[in-house]
N, CA and C atoms of all chains as a GROMACS GRO file, in nm:
protein
  654
    1ASP      N    1  22.876  13.710  15.167
    1ASP     CA    2  22.788  13.827  15.161
    1ASP      C    3  22.660  13.847  15.221
    2THR      N    4  22.647  13.963  15.296
    2THR     CA    5  22.522  13.959  15.370
    2THR      C    6  22.406  14.014  15.296
    3GLY      N    7  22.413  14.058  15.162
    3GLY     CA    8  22.295  14.116  15.091
    3GLY      C    9  22.295  14.275  15.085
    4VAL      N   10  22.204  14.345  15.087
    4VAL     CA   11  22.195  14.462  15.088
    4VAL      C   12  22.141  14.534  15.213
    5SER      N   13  22.223  14.593  15.268
    5SER     CA   14  22.196  14.639  15.415
    5SER      C   15  22.140  14.774  15.413
    6GLN      N   16  22.046  14.788  15.481
    6GLN     CA   17  21.989  14.935  15.525
    6GLN      C   18  21.965  14.998  15.651
    7ASN      N   19  22.020  15.121  15.661
    7ASN     CA   20  22.025  15.172  15.833
    7ASN      C   21  21.964  15.318  15.831
    8PRO      N   22  21.921  15.339  15.915
    8PRO     CA   23  21.874  15.253  16.027
    8PRO      C   24  21.720  15.199  15.961
    9ARG      N   25  21.683  15.089  16.055
    9ARG     CA   26  21.574  15.015  16.031
    9ARG      C   27  21.424  15.124  16.047
   10HIS      N   28  21.434  15.180  16.151
   10HIS     CA   29  21.349  15.293  16.191
   10HIS      C   30  21.376  15.419  16.189
   11LYS      N   31  21.329  15.524  16.175
   11LYS     CA   32  21.332  15.648  16.208
   11LYS      C   33  21.217  15.720  16.241
   12ILE      N   34  21.224  15.797  16.335
   12ILE     CA   35  21.072  15.897  16.371
   12ILE      C   36  21.197  16.029  16.378
   13THR      N   37  21.121  16.108  16.299
   13THR     CA   38  21.204  16.277  16.277
   13THR      C   39  21.049  16.358  16.335
   14LYS      N   40  21.089  16.455  16.363
   14LYS     CA   41  20.989  16.577  16.360
   14LYS      C   42  20.982  16.629  16.251
   15ARG      N   43  20.848  16.692  16.204
   15ARG     CA   44  20.864  16.745  16.062
   15ARG      C   45  20.954  16.856  16.068
   16GLY      N   46  21.010  16.885  15.979
   16GLY     CA   47  21.107  17.010  15.938
   16GLY      C   48  21.240  16.974  15.945
   17GLN      N   49  21.282  16.861  16.020
   17GLN     CA   50  21.417  16.818  16.040
   17GLN      C   51  21.440  16.731  15.912
   18ASN      N   52  21.598  16.714  15.910
   18ASN     CA   53  21.641  16.649  15.824
   18ASN      C   54  21.712  16.509  15.854
   19VAL      N   55  21.688  16.433  15.764
   19VAL     CA   56  21.705  16.273  15.769
   19VAL      C   57  21.804  16.224  15.649
   20THR      N   58  21.878  16.131  15.690
   20THR     CA   59  21.986  16.035  15.590
   20THR      C   60  21.989  15.898  15.638
   21PHE      N   61  21.937  15.844  15.518
   21PHE     CA   62  21.949  15.700  15.514
   21PHE      C   63  22.080  15.626  15.437
   22ARG      N   64  22.116  15.546  15.506
   22ARG     CA   65  22.226  15.460  15.416
   22ARG      C   66  22.200  15.296  15.355
   23CYS      N   67  22.273  15.280  15.244
   23CYS     CA   68  22.232  15.162  15.180
   23CYS      C   69  22.364  15.122  15.151
   24ASP      N   70  22.402  14.994  15.195
   24ASP     CA   71  22.530  14.918  15.156
   24ASP      C   72  22.471  14.805  15.062
   25PRO      N   73  22.515  14.807  14.941
   25PRO     CA   74  22.462  14.700  14.839
   25PRO      C   75  22.551  14.586  14.834
   26ILE      N   76  22.505  14.488  14.775
   26ILE     CA   77  22.563  14.375  14.727
   26ILE      C   78  22.713  14.432  14.656
   27SER      N   79  22.828  14.390  14.687
   27SER     CA   80  22.962  14.440  14.670
   27SER      C   81  22.993  14.444  14.509
   28GLU      N   82  22.986  14.344  14.466
   28GLU     CA   83  22.968  14.324  14.310
   28GLU      C   84  22.857  14.407  14.212
   29HIS      N   85  22.772  14.443  14.291
   29HIS     CA   86  22.665  14.529  14.168
   29HIS      C   87  22.691  14.641  14.163
   30ASN      N   88  22.670  14.668  14.043
   30ASN     CA   89  22.717  14.817  13.985
   30ASN      C   90  22.598  14.929  13.991
   31ARG      N   91  22.478  14.841  14.006
   31ARG     CA   92  22.352  14.936  13.975
   31ARG      C   93  22.290  14.934  14.132
   32LEU      N   94  22.251  15.061  14.189
   32LEU     CA   95  22.157  15.082  14.311
   32LEU      C   96  22.067  15.156  14.280
   33TYR      N   97  21.953  15.126  14.356
   33TYR     CA   98  21.858  15.196  14.321
   33TYR      C   99  21.764  15.203  14.470
   34TRP      N  100  21.694  15.335  14.443
   34TRP     CA  101  21.604  15.360  14.580
   34TRP      C  102  21.460  15.392  14.534
   35TYR      N  103  21.373  15.335  14.642
   35TYR     CA  104  21.232  15.316  14.621
   35TYR      C  105  21.157  15.352  14.752
   36ARG      N  106  21.066  15.420  14.727
   36ARG     CA  107  20.947  15.440  14.834
   36ARG      C  108  20.847  15.383  14.842
   37GLN      N  109  20.786  15.321  14.952
   37GLN     CA  110  20.679  15.216  14.934
   37GLN      C  111  20.583  15.266  15.048
   38THR      N  112  20.481  15.334  15.032
   38THR     CA  113  20.361  15.368  15.113
   38THR      C  114  20.246  15.239  15.143
   39LEU      N  115  20.185  15.274  15.250
   39LEU     CA  116  20.071  15.159  15.289
   39LEU      C  117  19.983  15.142  15.174
   40GLY      N  118  19.996  14.996  15.140
   40GLY     CA  119  19.890  14.936  15.042
   40GLY      C  120  19.923  14.987  14.879
   41GLN      N  121  20.078  15.030  14.892
   41GLN     CA  122  20.112  15.050  14.729
   41GLN      C  123  20.217  14.993  14.714
   42GLY      N  124  20.274  14.985  14.585
   42GLY     CA  125  20.388  14.914  14.537
   42GLY      C  126  20.471  15.012  14.544
   43PRO      N  127  20.636  14.947  14.531
   43PRO     CA  128  20.742  15.040  14.579
   43PRO      C  129  20.728  15.143  14.458
   44GLU      N  130  20.765  15.257  14.496
   44GLU     CA  131  20.776  15.380  14.350
   44GLU      C  132  20.906  15.397  14.350
   45PHE      N  133  20.944  15.401  14.230
   45PHE     CA  134  21.102  15.416  14.178
   45PHE      C  135  21.118  15.562  14.223
   46LEU      N  136  21.246  15.607  14.293
   46LEU     CA  137  21.300  15.732  14.308
   46LEU      C  138  21.409  15.734  14.223
   47THR      N  139  21.502  15.676  14.220
   47THR     CA  140  21.619  15.701  14.153
   47THR      C  141  21.715  15.575  14.144
   48TYR      N  142  21.786  15.604  14.063
   48TYR     CA  143  21.894  15.484  14.047
   48TYR      C  144  22.055  15.517  13.994
   49PHE      N  145  22.169  15.451  14.005
   49PHE     CA  146  22.289  15.480  14.031
   49PHE      C  147  22.352  15.342  13.936
   50GLN      N  148  22.432  15.401  13.826
   50GLN     CA  149  22.535  15.328  13.780
   50GLN      C  150  22.694  15.344  13.842
   51ASN      N  151  22.736  15.296  13.929
   51ASN     CA  152  22.850  15.325  13.965
   51ASN      C  153  22.815  15.440  14.041
   52GLU      N  154  22.912  15.531  14.050
   52GLU     CA  155  22.898  15.655  14.093
   52GLU      C  156  22.797  15.744  14.053
   53ALA      N  157  22.759  15.743  13.924
   53ALA     CA  158  22.664  15.806  13.834
   53ALA      C  159  22.517  15.814  13.877
   54GLN      N  160  22.428  15.896  13.883
   54GLN     CA  161  22.310  15.927  13.905
   54GLN      C  162  22.248  15.917  13.776
   55LEU      N  163  22.181  15.832  13.702
   55LEU     CA  164  22.141  15.818  13.582
   55LEU      C  165  22.004  15.874  13.569
   56GLU      N  166  21.910  15.835  13.682
   56GLU     CA  167  21.783  15.888  13.640
   56GLU      C  168  21.702  15.921  13.787
   57LYS      N  169  21.648  15.997  13.778
   57LYS     CA  170  21.548  16.061  13.898
   57LYS      C  171  21.437  16.072  13.854
   58SER      N  172  21.366  15.997  13.956
   58SER     CA  173  21.186  16.020  13.913
   58SER      C  174  21.133  16.168  13.963
   59ARG      N  175  21.035  16.202  13.874
   59ARG     CA  176  20.966  16.356  13.904
   59ARG      C  177  20.893  16.343  14.054
   60LEU      N  178  20.899  16.214  14.108
   60LEU     CA  179  20.841  16.214  14.242
   60LEU      C  180  20.950  16.287  14.353
   61LEU      N  181  21.064  16.269  14.304
   61LEU     CA  182  21.179  16.306  14.366
   61LEU      C  183  21.203  16.476  14.381
   62SER      N  184  21.153  16.519  14.489
   62SER     CA  185  21.152  16.686  14.492
   62SER      C  186  21.285  16.748  14.525
   63ASP      N  187  21.298  16.854  14.512
   63ASP     CA  188  21.419  16.903  14.543
   63ASP      C  189  21.477  16.891  14.715
   64ARG      N  190  21.381  16.871  14.770
   64ARG     CA  191  21.419  16.820  14.914
   64ARG      C  192  21.477  16.677  14.946
   65PHE      N  193  21.497  16.607  14.820
   65PHE     CA  194  21.534  16.484  14.828
   65PHE      C  195  21.683  16.463  14.736
   66SER      N  196  21.782  16.417  14.812
   66SER     CA  197  21.894  16.398  14.747
   66SER      C  198  21.974  16.279  14.745
   67ALA      N  199  22.025  16.228  14.678
   67ALA     CA  200  22.081  16.083  14.679
   67ALA      C  201  22.230  16.104  14.627
   68GLU      N  202  22.341  16.023  14.680
   68GLU     CA  203  22.457  16.009  14.633
   68GLU      C  204  22.511  15.864  14.654
   69ARG      N  205  22.614  15.861  14.569
   69ARG     CA  206  22.706  15.728  14.574
   69ARG      C  207  22.839  15.768  14.551
   70PRO      N  208  22.890  15.812  14.670
   70PRO     CA  209  23.007  15.868  14.580
   70PRO      C  210  23.161  15.805  14.573
   71LYS      N  211  23.134  15.674  14.609
   71LYS     CA  212  23.262  15.595  14.552
   71LYS      C  213  23.191  15.490  14.486
   72GLY      N  214  23.072  15.475  14.443
   72GLY     CA  215  23.039  15.372  14.353
   72GLY      C  216  23.015  15.258  14.436
   73SER      N  217  23.028  15.286  14.593
   73SER     CA  218  22.969  15.137  14.676
   73SER      C  219  22.839  15.196  14.767
   74PHE      N  220  22.857  15.219  14.890
   74PHE     CA  221  22.725  15.248  14.943
   74PHE      C  222  22.654  15.380  14.901
   75SER      N  223  22.532  15.409  14.905
   75SER     CA  224  22.479  15.505  14.901
   75SER      C  225  22.398  15.579  15.006
   76THR      N  226  22.364  15.730  14.996
   76THR     CA  227  22.292  15.783  15.088
   76THR      C  228  22.168  15.860  15.037
   77LEU      N  229  22.058  15.862  15.126
   77LEU     CA  230  21.943  15.928  15.055
   77LEU      C  231  21.916  16.035  15.170
   78GLU      N  232  21.912  16.159  15.141
   78GLU     CA  233  21.887  16.246  15.249
   78GLU      C  234  21.756  16.335  15.205
   79ILE      N  235  21.642  16.365  15.311
   79ILE     CA  236  21.536  16.417  15.296
   79ILE      C  237  21.549  16.545  15.379
   80GLN      N  238  21.539  16.655  15.328
   80GLN     CA  239  21.559  16.787  15.379
   80GLN      C  240  21.411  16.832  15.416
   81ARG      N  241  21.414  16.905  15.546
   81ARG     CA  242  21.261  16.964  15.560
   81ARG      C  243  21.146  16.861  15.571
   82THR      N  244  21.184  16.756  15.647
   82THR     CA  245  21.087  16.643  15.640
   82THR      C  246  20.916  16.694  15.636
   83GLU      N  247  20.833  16.632  15.571
   83GLU     CA  248  20.702  16.667  15.591
   83GLU      C  249  20.630  16.539  15.619
   84GLN      N  250  20.512  16.519  15.678
   84GLN     CA  251  20.444  16.403  15.721
   84GLN      C  252  20.438  16.329  15.583
   85GLY      N  253  20.396  16.369  15.487
   85GLY     CA  254  20.366  16.287  15.358
   85GLY      C  255  20.513  16.224  15.317
   86ASP      N  256  20.605  16.238  15.387
   86ASP     CA  257  20.737  16.153  15.367
   86ASP      C  258  20.752  16.050  15.404
   87SER      N  259  20.667  16.031  15.504
   87SER     CA  260  20.651  15.902  15.596
   87SER      C  261  20.611  15.789  15.509
   88ALA      N  262  20.697  15.680  15.516
   88ALA     CA  263  20.708  15.586  15.412
   88ALA      C  264  20.814  15.467  15.443
   89MET      N  265  20.828  15.354  15.362
   89MET     CA  266  20.940  15.289  15.393
   89MET      C  267  21.027  15.295  15.300
   90TYR      N  268  21.140  15.324  15.288
   90TYR     CA  269  21.258  15.342  15.199
   90TYR      C  270  21.306  15.232  15.161
   91LEU      N  271  21.326  15.218  15.013
   91LEU     CA  272  21.408  15.067  15.011
   91LEU      C  273  21.479  15.103  14.934
   92CYS      N  274  21.619  15.010  14.948
   92CYS     CA  275  21.735  15.028  14.839
   92CYS      C  276  21.758  14.892  14.788
   93ALA      N  277  21.776  14.862  14.693
   93ALA     CA  278  21.808  14.746  14.582
   93ALA      C  279  21.956  14.779  14.520
   94SER      N  280  22.003  14.665  14.490
   94SER     CA  281  22.117  14.667  14.383
   94SER      C  282  22.081  14.563  14.291
   95SER      N  283  22.150  14.557  14.172
   95SER     CA  284  22.138  14.459  14.073
   95SER      C  285  22.260  14.438  14.021
   96SER      N  286  22.274  14.311  13.919
   96SER     CA  287  22.362  14.282  13.849
   96SER      C  288  22.313  14.197  13.769
   97GLU      N  289  22.314  14.242  13.629
   97GLU     CA  290  22.282  14.165  13.528
   97GLU      C  291  22.128  14.132  13.542
   98GLY      N  292  22.041  14.202  13.580
   98GLY     CA  293  21.873  14.165  13.561
   98GLY      C  294  21.847  14.117  13.732
   99ARG      N  295  21.941  14.086  13.795
   99ARG     CA  296  21.923  14.018  13.931
   99ARG      C  297  21.912  14.144  14.026
  100TYR      N  298  21.787  14.125  14.095
  100TYR     CA  299  21.784  14.258  14.177
  100TYR      C  300  21.744  14.194  14.356
  101THR      N  301  21.824  14.253  14.410
  101THR     CA  302  21.832  14.209  14.573
  101THR      C  303  21.764  14.321  14.633
  102PHE      N  304  21.668  14.353  14.726
  102PHE     CA  305  21.654  14.438  14.813
  102PHE      C  306  21.679  14.450  14.923
  103GLY      N  307  21.672  14.535  15.007
  103GLY     CA  308  21.728  14.537  15.142
  103GLY      C  309  21.615  14.561  15.225
  104SER      N  310  21.593  14.532  15.357
  104SER     CA  311  21.492  14.547  15.440
  104SER      C  312  21.401  14.673  15.446
  105GLY      N  313  21.482  14.768  15.417
  105GLY     CA  314  21.429  14.880  15.402
  105GLY      C  315  21.435  14.972  15.565
  106THR      N  316  21.424  15.140  15.526
  106THR     CA  317  21.416  15.210  15.644
  106THR      C  318  21.288  15.289  15.677
  107ARG      N  319  21.222  15.249  15.772
  107ARG     CA  320  21.084  15.291  15.803
  107ARG      C  321  21.096  15.428  15.878
  108LEU      N  322  21.036  15.518  15.784
  108LEU     CA  323  21.067  15.694  15.813
  108LEU      C  324  20.909  15.723  15.852
  109THR      N  325  20.910  15.772  15.998
  109THR     CA  326  20.794  15.852  16.035
  109THR      C  327  20.810  15.956  16.056
  110VAL      N  328  20.722  16.057  16.012
  110VAL     CA  329  20.747  16.193  16.067
  110VAL      C  330  20.629  16.252  16.117
  111VAL      N  331  20.663  16.302  16.254
  111VAL     CA  332  20.557  16.349  16.345
  111VAL      C  333  20.559  16.495  16.355
  112GLY      N  334  19.945  15.798  13.509
  112GLY     CA  335  19.876  15.673  13.528
  112GLY      C  336  19.975  15.564  13.569
  113GLU      N  337  19.930  15.450  13.601
  113GLU     CA  338  20.018  15.332  13.622
  113GLU      C  339  20.084  15.260  13.516
  114ASP      N  340  20.229  15.242  13.513
  114ASP     CA  341  20.272  15.164  13.420
  114ASP      C  342  20.245  15.028  13.417
  115VAL      N  343  20.218  14.976  13.548
  115VAL     CA  344  20.208  14.826  13.576
  115VAL      C  345  20.102  14.806  13.643
  116GLU      N  346  19.988  14.727  13.623
  116GLU     CA  347  19.828  14.734  13.668
  116GLU      C  348  19.824  14.558  13.706
  117GLN      N  349  19.801  14.576  13.827
  117GLN     CA  350  19.748  14.426  13.888
  117GLN      C  351  19.606  14.471  13.953
  118SER      N  352  19.551  14.341  13.944
  118SER     CA  353  19.384  14.345  14.047
  118SER      C  354  19.453  14.343  14.158
  119LEU      N  355  19.386  14.392  14.258
  119LEU     CA  356  19.402  14.435  14.396
  119LEU      C  357  19.400  14.320  14.498
  120PHE      N  358  19.301  14.223  14.476
  120PHE     CA  359  19.272  14.100  14.565
  120PHE      C  360  19.242  13.982  14.492
  121LEU      N  361  19.294  13.889  14.566
  121LEU     CA  362  19.261  13.743  14.532
  121LEU      C  363  19.259  13.682  14.627
  122SER      N  364  19.132  13.582  14.664
  122SER     CA  365  19.102  13.480  14.785
  122SER      C  366  19.059  13.352  14.692
  123VAL      N  367  19.154  13.253  14.760
  123VAL     CA  368  19.137  13.098  14.705
  123VAL      C  369  19.138  13.036  14.816
  124ARG      N  370  19.094  12.921  14.818
  124ARG     CA  371  19.101  12.783  14.908
  124ARG      C  372  19.221  12.756  14.905
  125GLU      N  373  19.264  12.672  15.009
  125GLU     CA  374  19.388  12.607  15.025
  125GLU      C  375  19.378  12.474  14.942
  126GLY      N  376  19.490  12.451  14.852
  126GLY     CA  377  19.501  12.340  14.775
  126GLY      C  378  19.446  12.368  14.634
  127ASP      N  379  19.379  12.499  14.625
  127ASP     CA  380  19.360  12.526  14.491
  127ASP      C  381  19.471  12.597  14.420
  128SER      N  382  19.442  12.618  14.262
  128SER     CA  383  19.544  12.699  14.223
  128SER      C  384  19.542  12.857  14.215
  129SER      N  385  19.605  12.955  14.205
  129SER     CA  386  19.616  13.068  14.245
  129SER      C  387  19.664  13.124  14.109
  130VAL      N  388  19.593  13.206  14.030
  130VAL     CA  389  19.664  13.290  13.896
  130VAL      C  390  19.639  13.438  13.942
  131ILE      N  391  19.743  13.507  13.912
  131ILE     CA  392  19.772  13.647  13.951
  131ILE      C  393  19.833  13.711  13.829
  132ASN      N  394  19.736  13.809  13.788
  132ASN     CA  395  19.747  13.869  13.643
  132ASN      C  396  19.798  13.999  13.671
  133CYS      N  397  19.890  14.052  13.548
  133CYS     CA  398  19.956  14.184  13.537
  133CYS      C  399  19.971  14.217  13.401
  134THR      N  400  19.936  14.371  13.383
  134THR     CA  401  19.966  14.396  13.256
  134THR      C  402  20.099  14.528  13.260
  135TYR      N  403  20.153  14.538  13.161
  135TYR     CA  404  20.280  14.643  13.170
  135TYR      C  405  20.282  14.729  13.042
  136THR      N  406  20.377  14.809  13.032
  136THR     CA  407  20.364  14.891  12.943
  136THR      C  408  20.480  14.906  12.853
  137ASP      N  409  20.608  14.871  12.931
  137ASP     CA  410  20.723  14.882  12.874
  137ASP      C  411  20.768  14.766  12.777
  138SER      N  412  20.756  14.785  12.672
  138SER     CA  413  20.763  14.679  12.579
  138SER      C  414  20.925  14.643  12.570
  139SER      N  415  21.018  14.721  12.608
  139SER     CA  416  21.179  14.718  12.605
  139SER      C  417  21.234  14.618  12.718
  140SER      N  418  21.143  14.588  12.799
  140SER     CA  419  21.169  14.528  12.940
  140SER      C  420  21.245  14.387  12.928
  141THR      N  421  21.384  14.389  12.947
  141THR     CA  422  21.408  14.258  12.917
  141THR      C  423  21.372  14.134  13.022
  142TYR      N  424  21.362  14.194  13.156
  142TYR     CA  425  21.327  14.101  13.246
  142TYR      C  426  21.183  14.131  13.318
  143LEU      N  427  21.108  14.054  13.370
  143LEU     CA  428  21.020  14.077  13.427
  143LEU      C  429  20.970  14.002  13.523
  144TYR      N  430  20.946  14.057  13.658
  144TYR     CA  431  20.968  13.992  13.797
  144TYR      C  432  20.824  13.975  13.873
  145TRP      N  433  20.836  13.876  13.952
  145TRP     CA  434  20.738  13.861  14.058
  145TRP      C  435  20.779  13.879  14.202
  146TYR      N  436  20.748  13.934  14.261
  146TYR     CA  437  20.795  13.938  14.427
  146TYR      C  438  20.676  13.936  14.524
  147LYS      N  439  20.739  13.862  14.662
  147LYS     CA  440  20.622  13.850  14.739
  147LYS      C  441  20.670  13.933  14.847
  148GLN      N  442  20.554  14.000  14.915
  148GLN     CA  443  20.599  14.086  15.026
  148GLN      C  444  20.479  14.023  15.173
  149GLU      N  445  20.529  13.963  15.260
  149GLU     CA  446  20.468  13.937  15.366
  149GLU      C  447  20.444  14.044  15.482
  150PRO      N  448  20.328  14.054  15.551
  150PRO     CA  449  20.328  14.180  15.616
  150PRO      C  450  20.457  14.205  15.706
  151GLY      N  451  20.497  14.332  15.683
  151GLY     CA  452  20.595  14.368  15.784
  151GLY      C  453  20.744  14.329  15.742
  152ALA      N  454  20.750  14.278  15.620
  152ALA     CA  455  20.860  14.232  15.611
  152ALA      C  456  20.892  14.279  15.455
  153GLY      N  457  21.039  14.270  15.398
  153GLY     CA  458  21.080  14.315  15.272
  153GLY      C  459  21.016  14.251  15.157
  154LEU      N  460  21.090  14.282  15.051
  154LEU     CA  461  21.016  14.217  14.917
  154LEU      C  462  21.128  14.084  14.887
  155GLN      N  463  21.058  14.004  14.855
  155GLN     CA  464  21.135  13.861  14.801
  155GLN      C  465  21.083  13.837  14.670
  156LEU      N  466  21.210  13.836  14.601
  156LEU     CA  467  21.224  13.777  14.452
  156LEU      C  468  21.156  13.631  14.461
  157LEU      N  469  21.054  13.616  14.386
  157LEU     CA  470  20.997  13.470  14.357
  157LEU      C  471  21.078  13.421  14.264
  158THR      N  472  21.060  13.492  14.150
  158THR     CA  473  21.092  13.463  13.987
  158THR      C  474  21.095  13.574  13.897
  159TYR      N  475  21.160  13.548  13.805
  159TYR     CA  476  21.175  13.641  13.697
  159TYR      C  477  21.174  13.574  13.561
  160ILE      N  478  21.100  13.632  13.457
  160ILE     CA  479  21.143  13.563  13.351
  160ILE      C  480  21.192  13.650  13.233
  161PHE      N  481  21.271  13.595  13.127
  161PHE     CA  482  21.328  13.687  13.046
  161PHE      C  483  21.239  13.720  12.925
  162SER      N  484  21.234  13.823  12.857
  162SER     CA  485  21.139  13.877  12.782
  162SER      C  486  21.117  13.778  12.660
  163ASN      N  487  21.219  13.723  12.633
  163ASN     CA  488  21.218  13.651  12.488
  163ASN      C  489  21.162  13.478  12.514
  164MET      N  490  21.103  13.469  12.653
  164MET     CA  491  21.051  13.319  12.683
  164MET      C  492  20.875  13.349  12.702
  165ASP      N  493  20.817  13.232  12.662
  165ASP     CA  494  20.671  13.252  12.702
  165ASP      C  495  20.651  13.193  12.857
  166MET      N  496  20.723  13.108  12.884
  166MET     CA  497  20.671  13.037  13.018
  166MET      C  498  20.800  12.988  13.091
  167LYS      N  499  20.801  13.005  13.196
  167LYS     CA  500  20.915  12.946  13.320
  167LYS      C  501  20.832  12.893  13.414
  168GLN      N  502  20.855  12.759  13.449
  168GLN     CA  503  20.806  12.676  13.555
  168GLN      C  504  20.916  12.694  13.692
  169ASP      N  505  20.884  12.678  13.797
  169ASP     CA  506  20.979  12.648  13.931
  169ASP      C  507  20.894  12.616  13.999
  170GLN      N  508  20.898  12.486  14.027
  170GLN     CA  509  20.826  12.418  14.140
  170GLN      C  510  20.677  12.428  14.129
  171ARG      N  511  20.611  12.514  14.218
  171ARG     CA  512  20.494  12.560  14.219
  171ARG      C  513  20.432  12.648  14.140
  172LEU      N  514  20.534  12.730  14.091
  172LEU     CA  515  20.520  12.845  14.038
  172LEU      C  516  20.553  12.857  13.891
  173THR      N  517  20.440  12.912  13.808
  173THR     CA  518  20.443  12.902  13.683
  173THR      C  519  20.401  13.064  13.608
  174VAL      N  520  20.519  13.115  13.548
  174VAL     CA  521  20.503  13.240  13.480
  174VAL      C  522  20.437  13.216  13.345
  175LEU      N  523  20.381  13.290  13.288
  175LEU     CA  524  20.323  13.275  13.150
  175LEU      C  525  20.358  13.462  13.104
  176LEU      N  526  20.441  13.458  13.000
  176LEU     CA  527  20.445  13.609  12.950
  176LEU      C  528  20.370  13.589  12.786
  177ASN      N  529  20.297  13.708  12.767
  177ASN     CA  530  20.235  13.729  12.660
  177ASN      C  531  20.289  13.855  12.595
  178LYS      N  532  20.375  13.881  12.502
  178LYS     CA  533  20.463  13.986  12.494
  178LYS      C  534  20.352  14.051  12.399
  179LYS      N  535  20.303  14.000  12.349
  179LYS     CA  536  20.183  14.093  12.238
  179LYS      C  537  20.092  14.161  12.311
  180ASP      N  538  20.026  14.090  12.422
  180ASP     CA  539  19.930  14.178  12.486
  180ASP      C  540  19.997  14.235  12.629
  181LYS      N  541  20.125  14.215  12.632
  181LYS     CA  542  20.200  14.296  12.754
  181LYS      C  543  20.137  14.234  12.876
  182HIS      N  544  20.131  14.089  12.882
  182HIS     CA  545  20.021  14.043  12.990
  182HIS      C  546  20.133  13.957  13.056
  183LEU      N  547  20.147  13.960  13.174
  183LEU     CA  548  20.219  13.851  13.247
  183LEU      C  549  20.133  13.780  13.378
  184SER      N  550  20.153  13.652  13.376
  184SER     CA  551  20.068  13.591  13.482
  184SER      C  552  20.160  13.483  13.613
  185LEU      N  553  20.129  13.493  13.700
  185LEU     CA  554  20.197  13.400  13.800
  185LEU      C  555  20.067  13.304  13.848
  186ARG      N  556  20.097  13.174  13.818
  186ARG     CA  557  20.039  13.065  13.891
  186ARG      C  558  20.093  12.997  14.002
  187ILE      N  559  20.022  12.970  14.104
  187ILE     CA  560  20.066  12.884  14.214
  187ILE      C  561  19.978  12.811  14.243
  188ALA      N  562  20.040  12.666  14.200
  188ALA     CA  563  19.966  12.576  14.209
  188ALA      C  564  19.972  12.513  14.379
  189ASP      N  565  19.884  12.422  14.417
  189ASP     CA  566  19.857  12.397  14.571
  189ASP      C  567  19.886  12.467  14.650
  190THR      N  568  19.813  12.607  14.642
  190THR     CA  569  19.839  12.724  14.728
  190THR      C  570  19.798  12.671  14.871
  191GLN      N  571  19.897  12.734  14.931
  191GLN     CA  572  19.909  12.707  15.074
  191GLN      C  573  19.872  12.826  15.171
  192THR      N  574  19.862  12.796  15.317
  192THR     CA  575  19.801  12.934  15.379
  192THR      C  576  19.949  13.010  15.369
  193GLY      N  577  20.049  12.968  15.371
  193GLY     CA  578  20.174  13.034  15.418
  193GLY      C  579  20.208  13.116  15.263
  194ASP      N  580  20.126  13.085  15.139
  194ASP     CA  581  20.146  13.172  15.021
  194ASP      C  582  20.067  13.309  15.061
  195SER      N  583  19.974  13.332  15.145
  195SER     CA  584  19.907  13.439  15.157
  195SER      C  585  20.003  13.560  15.208
  196ALA      N  586  20.005  13.685  15.074
  196ALA     CA  587  20.083  13.776  15.113
  196ALA      C  588  20.046  13.859  15.002
  197ILE      N  589  20.127  13.979  14.969
  197ILE     CA  590  20.095  14.040  14.856
  197ILE      C  591  20.185  14.004  14.744
  198TYR      N  592  20.168  14.010  14.628
  198TYR     CA  593  20.258  13.965  14.500
  198TYR      C  594  20.257  14.110  14.429
  199PHE      N  595  20.394  14.120  14.371
  199PHE     CA  596  20.422  14.267  14.291
  199PHE      C  597  20.455  14.177  14.164
  200CYS      N  598  20.403  14.261  14.061
  200CYS     CA  599  20.503  14.245  13.926
  200CYS      C  600  20.567  14.347  13.899
  201ALA      N  601  20.695  14.342  13.827
  201ALA     CA  602  20.757  14.429  13.817
  201ALA      C  603  20.832  14.436  13.700
  202GLU      N  604  20.839  14.542  13.628
  202GLU     CA  605  20.899  14.523  13.469
  202GLU      C  606  21.002  14.639  13.439
  203GLY      N  607  21.077  14.609  13.356
  203GLY     CA  608  21.175  14.743  13.318
  203GLY      C  609  21.282  14.730  13.382
  204GLY      N  610  21.400  14.815  13.344
  204GLY     CA  611  21.562  14.799  13.382
  204GLY      C  612  21.542  14.897  13.500
  205ASP      N  613  21.474  14.981  13.541
  205ASP     CA  614  21.460  15.058  13.669
  205ASP      C  615  21.340  14.998  13.736
  206MET      N  616  21.269  14.881  13.731
  206MET     CA  617  21.179  14.804  13.793
  206MET      C  618  21.063  14.905  13.842
  207ARG      N  619  20.962  14.950  13.755
  207ARG     CA  620  20.863  14.990  13.780
  207ARG      C  621  20.763  14.863  13.847
  208PHE      N  622  20.678  14.908  13.955
  208PHE     CA  623  20.599  14.797  14.038
  208PHE      C  624  20.456  14.833  14.000
  209GLY      N  625  20.395  14.717  14.025
  209GLY     CA  626  20.237  14.754  14.050
  209GLY      C  627  20.209  14.770  14.178
  210ALA      N  628  20.075  14.788  14.195
  210ALA     CA  629  20.046  14.812  14.322
  210ALA      C  630  20.047  14.694  14.415
  211GLY      N  631  20.024  14.561  14.362
  211GLY     CA  632  20.011  14.444  14.411
  211GLY      C  633  19.899  14.400  14.433
  212THR      N  634  19.911  14.250  14.445
  212THR     CA  635  19.762  14.183  14.434
  212THR      C  636  19.789  14.108  14.604
  213ARG      N  637  19.684  14.119  14.674
  213ARG     CA  638  19.658  14.067  14.816
  213ARG      C  639  19.635  13.956  14.780
  214LEU      N  640  19.685  13.816  14.780
  214LEU     CA  641  19.644  13.696  14.796
  214LEU      C  642  19.603  13.644  14.951
  215THR      N  643  19.479  13.604  14.968
  215THR     CA  644  19.426  13.551  15.072
  215THR      C  645  19.382  13.370  15.055
  216VAL      N  646  19.444  13.292  15.127
  216VAL     CA  647  19.417  13.152  15.137
  216VAL      C  648  19.360  13.126  15.238
  217LYS      N  649  19.226  13.083  15.206
  217LYS     CA  650  19.148  13.018  15.321
  217LYS      C  651  19.168  12.882  15.355
  218PRO      N  652  19.146  12.836  15.479
  218PRO     CA  653  19.187  12.694  15.478
  218PRO      C  654  19.063  12.613  15.479
   0.00000   0.00000   0.00000
């Protein structure tokens, strides 16, 4: 197993465009999480899934953000109509029995 | 407000011990975690402690948990320059993180 994989590693987009990130968790992990980290801050929880069910969404997650995990395996995070404030590192993690593994993240830059 | 709070900076000399402190709010947390993040790198799980434990030791790392005060600490013995990084405390089933403590180790 290669751990949690996130794609792309970097994304530069123009303001107003839509972007989609993908996360492939560790295969036997049933929980999957999305976080956002900005410079000088700790990761902020965005949402998490247990299998295909999205169980919690942070109030930080505006209606421009949507996440899916259609088959309980990989997940996508889409940001519509990106704004400069969306520039951050987007981290995915998966867990089983309290043990979390993070991916390397997708760095989004909105210009 | 922050669910998890940490002091932002710590500077120590090489060979000394470092103690990084954290306070949290969710008393139902089953696990509490310490992560390390080096510049430009991802989050690396250093260690974690189960909530019914008071202490956990793992080589140079010692984690102390005071559930009554909701206080967690990470002690790094014989701190090395390679330990310079940001250390995050995290708690809860959905992993709420503190803002991180930047540890600087001076030779």
